[in-house]
C-alpha positions in Angstrom: 26.2 28.8 5.8 25.7 27.7 2.6 23.2 25.0 1.6 24.5 21.8 0.2 23.3 21.1 -3.6 21.0 18.1 -3.7 20.4 16.2 -6.7 17.3 14.6 -5.8 14.3 15.8 -7.7 11.2 14.7 -6.3 8.6 13.2 -8.4 5.6 15.4 -9.8 2.8 14.6 -7.2 -0.2 13.1 -8.6 -3.0 10.4 -7.8 -1.7 7.5 -9.1 1.9 8.2 -7.4 0.1 8.9 -4.0 -2.0 5.5 -4.3 1.1 3.8 -5.4 3.1 4.7 -2.4 0.3 3.7 0.4 0.3 0.8 -1.5 4.0 0.1 -1.0 3.5 1.1 2.7 0.5 -1.6 3.0 2.6 -4.4 1.3 5.4 -3.9 3.7 3.0 -4.1 6.5 1.8 -7.4 5.1 5.4 -8.5 4.9 5.5 -8.9 1.1 8.4 -6.4 1.2 11.5 -5.8 3.7 11.2 -2.6 5.4 13.5 -0.1 4.2 14.5 1.3 7.4 15.4 -1.9 9.0 15.9 -4.3 6.0 13.6 -6.8 7.7 10.3 -8.3 6.5 8.1 -7.4 9.1 4.6 -7.9 9.5 1.8 -5.8 10.8 -2.0 -6.9 10.0 -3.7 -3.8 11.7 -1.3 -1.4 10.1 -2.0 -3.3 6.8 -5.5 -2.9 7.3 -5.5 0.6 8.2 -3.7 1.4 4.7 -6.0 -0.8 3.0 -9.0 0.6 4.3 -7.5 4.1 3.7 -7.3 3.6 0.0 -10.7 1.6 0.0 -11.9 5.3 1.5 -10.1 7.2 -1.4 -11.3 4.7 -3.8 -15.4 5.8 -2.6 -14.3 9.5 -2.3 -13.0 9.8 -5.7 -15.3 7.7 -7.4 -16.5 9.5 -10.7 -13.3 11.8 -10.6 -10.6 10.0 -11.5 -9.3 9.1 -15.2 -9.7 5.6 -16.2 -6.0 5.0 -15.8 -6.3 6.0 -12.1 -9.4 3.9 -11.5 -8.1 1.0 -12.8 -4.9 1.3 -11.2 -6.9 1.6 -7.6 -9.3 -0.9 -8.2 -6.1 -3.7 -9.5 -3.8 -2.3 -6.1 -7.2 -2.8 -3.6 -7.7 -6.4 -5.1 -4.2 -7.5 -4.8 -3.9 -5.9 -1.4 -7.5 -7.4 0.1 -6.4 -10.6 -1.3 -3.3 -11.0 0.6 -5.0 -9.5 3.6 -7.4 -12.3 3.5 -4.8 -14.9 3.1 -2.5 -13.9 5.8 -5.5 -13.1 8.5 -7.7 -16.1 7.7 -6.8 -19.1 9.8 -5.4 -22.0 7.8 -6.6 -25.8 8.0 -5.1 -25.9 11.5 -6.5 -23.0 12.8 -3.0 -21.3 12.2 -3.0 -18.0 10.3 -1.3 -18.1 6.8 2.1 -16.4 6.1 
């Protein structure tokens, strides 16, 4: 049986790529980006919170062991994700959640 040749070359795994991938998944769960599997914008705040908390845990566990640019990326991604999560999970003026 012959194997098919695949032109896909995966990126070199590094911390920044890993964190960006988790952030992308959180953005999908927050409804900021269409789910690539369904091409629909979906919101799952429980999943988003889990992913954001996971990234936060990684920030705590890697403190002092990251390159400055990795640390800054992590800090910026968490700030953005947490801000969006809060805006979507906090009731608005009429008691409705913001979308």
